[in-house]
N, C-alpha and C positions, 0 to 999 in steps of 0.2 A: 628767726630767719624766714624770709619770705618764701612761700612755696613756689617752686619752679614748674612751669608747664612741662608735661611729658615731652620728651624729645621725639618729635615726629620725624619721619623720614623726609628727605628732600624730594623734589620733583612732584610736589603736589601744590596746587594753587588754592588758597583759601578764598572763601566767599566773604562778602561784607559782614554777614552775620557772625562768621567765625572771628573776625577782627573785633566786632562789638563784644562778643562773649569774652575774649581774652582781655580786652580793656576793662570790662566790667569786673573781672576777677582781680585785676591789678588795682583798680579803683577801690574795691571793697577792702583789699588788704590794707591799704593806706588809711582809709576812712575809719575802719574798725579798730585800728591800732592794736593789733594782737602781737604776741611774742615780744612784749616790752617795747614795741615801737609805737610811738604816739603819732596821731594824725598831724601832718605838717600843714594841712590846708585849713584856713579859717572856715568855719561852718557857713558863713555868709556866701561863700563862693561855690559850695559843693554842687548845687544844681547846675549853675552855669558852666562850671568846670567839666562836669560829666557830659553835658550836651555839646559843648565846644570841642572837647577832646574826642568824642565819638565821631563828630563830623570830620575833624581834621585828620584823625588817624585812619578812618576809612578812606578818605580822599587820598591820603599819602599812599596807602597800599594799592588802591586801584590804579594809580598812575605810575606804579613801578613797571619797568619793562618785564615782560613775561619770563624771560630767562632768570632775572634776579628773583622774581617770586618763587621760581622753582628751586633756586639755590638756597633760599632761606629756610631754616627750620623754625619751629615754634619758639624756641628759647631766644633766638636772635630777634624775631619779630616782637616778642614780649619785651625785650630790653628796649627796642626802639619805641614801642608804645608807652612804656614807663617814662622814658626820656621826654617824649612829647607831652605827656601829662604834666610833668613838672615844669616844662617850658611854658605851657599855657597857664598854669597856676601862677607862675611868676609875673606874667603879664596881666593877671586879673587883680593883683593886689598893689597897693600904693605904699602901705605902711612899711618902713624899713625893718622893723622887727618881724613882721609876717614874712617878708622876703628872706630873712635869715632862716626862719623855721622851714621854709620850703627848700631853700638852697642847701641847708645843712640840717636835715630832719632828725639826726641822732644827737645833736649837740644840746647842752642844757638850755633851758628856757626861763624867761622872766617868770618869777613866782616859784621856781623850784627851790627846794631846801637843799642846803649844802652843809657838810660837816668836814672838819679836818682836825689835825692835832693842834694846830694853832688857834683855830676858831671853832668852838664847840657847837655852834649852830647859827646858821644865817640863811638868808634868802636872796636869790638873784633879783636885783632891782633894775638892771639895764644890760643890754647887749649892743655891741656895735662892731662893725668891721673896721679894722685899721690896717694900713699898708705901711710896711717898713722895708726899705731896700728891695722893692719889687716883690715882697712876700706878704700875703694876706694873713691876718690874725683875727680871731674872734676875741674881743675884749669883753669880759664878763665882770660886772660890778655887783658886789654883794653888800648886805647890811646884816649885822648881828641881829638876832631875834629881838633883843631888848632895845635895838635901835641906836646904840651908842657908837658903834664902830663900823666903818665902811672900808672895804678893801676891793681889789680887783686882781684878776689874773688873765692870762691870754692863752689861747689855744691856736696852734699853727693850723692853717686851713690849706687843704690841697684841692686844686681845681680839677 
């Protein structure tokens, strides 16, 4: 579980450096992949993501009305910063599978090993988003380790 910032009292206005520090902590959490959470961002975008997110997040905060700044606590600000980080990351990648990793960071990924009662061992070979009756699903295709049998399953996605 991601560490939450200490809940600060309202009625204080943060400085740009405070926003940078909060964002840096959020960025490190996702990049380092601790607590069984893997980094959803491709390594190739890390530097650009961090720089772009810092600029846009500080910009977002300094342009908020003063009263809103006073009404926000650190936890709400951190949630907004994290949301902006993921939005920026989605715009930095083109590959559909990378977009899936960013949009659904806790879902299984290509290359992951899978086991079930029906299939003693396999590996994920493909993922894609499918829409059925206005509901999104993550379709995951797998291949047995020996390469003879392929199968797929779907996970319901919630936006």
